N, C-alpha and C positions, 0 to 999 in steps of 0.2 A: 504433419509432425506440429507438435505447439510450440507456439513462439510467441513470447511477451517482450515487447519493444516499451520501455520507459523513456519518458523524455520529461522536462519541464524543471529540472533541478538548476542549482546556481546559486548565487552568494546574494545575501540579502540582510539587513541591517534588523537588528533586534526589534520586534513589533510589526514587522513587514509580513508580507505574504506572498506566497507561491502556490501553484496549483501542477501536481503531478499527473501525469495522464499515462496509462498502459494501455497499448494497444494489442489485441490477443489476435493471434490467426491459428488455422490447424486443428481447431476443434469445437464441439457444440457448446456455443458459450453458456446456455443456461443450464448444462449438465455439469456443469462446474462451480465450484466454490472459488473465491478470490480473496487476495488480501495484498496489505502493503504492510512490509516490514523494514525495520533499520537496524544498521550496525555501526557502531560508533567504533573507534580504534581502541583494541582492548578490551571489548565489551563483547557479550553475546547477541546474537541477532535476536531481537524482540519484534512481537505484532505490535503494530500502531492502529490500525483499523483493519477489520475484515468484513468479507459480504458473503453469508452464507448461501447457498443454493436455493435456499427459500426465502431470499430477499432481506432475512436478517442482518443486523449489523451489530459489530462490538467495537469497542474502543479501548485502547488502553487508558488507565486511570490518568496519566500524565499529558494527555493530549485532548481529553473529555471537554467539550465546550470550545475549543480551538481548531480542531480538525473536523472535517467532514468527508465522508467516501461516499463516491456515487457511483453510477454505472449508465451508459449509453448501449442498451443491449443492440440496437440497428446497427452503431458503428464498433460494437466489441470492444468497449474501450472503459476502463476504469478509472478513477479520477480520485487523486487526495487533494482537496482545499485545505490549505494549512495556514490560518491566521495566526495574529499574534506570535507569532516565532519567537523562540527565546534560546539563547546560546546551547541549551542542552538539546535541542532540536539538532544539533548537527549532525549528520552521520550520512552514511551511503543509505538510500531507499531502494528498496527490492518490491518488484511486483511478482506475486505468487499463484499459482492454480493448484486445484485438487480436484480431481473426477470423484464425483458422487453426491449423494444428497445429504447435506450437512448443515446443522444450524449453525449460526455463528459463535455461539459459546462452546461449541466442540471444536473450533479451527484455529487456535490460539498458538498453536506450535510449529515451528518450523517444520518439522518431522511429519506434518500433517499434508504438507505440499510437495507433490512430485515434481511440478515445473516452476522455473525460476527465470526471471529477467536478468540482464546484467547490470543494473543498478543505476541510480541518477545520484549525483553527488549534491547534498544540501549543507550548504555553509551559512551558519548565522553568526554575524559579528557584533561586536557593541558600537 
């Protein structure tokens, strides 16, 4: 059974940093593509950064240069390093996984993913 467990969220002041982690279990890690999404109150869930099964990455324009997605295959863990946080980054952040060979350019929609974590809250204050 696929399980995704996020951690690392919290409250931080504007300009600060956080690192989110997503520990995966129950599947063959390299057969899946993964991503980080976020959803703020009243808004649709949006892709923040994704990791294609071929190792490709893609970022939302709003986080380029500030966020970095990475993974540790041996630990089956996906990370999101978030620097220079701004108020607009406040949201619930979700880790997601989907099965198959996909380049990062093709996995930017929530419906591409079949598995989701419970989410971790990130709150940025001024």
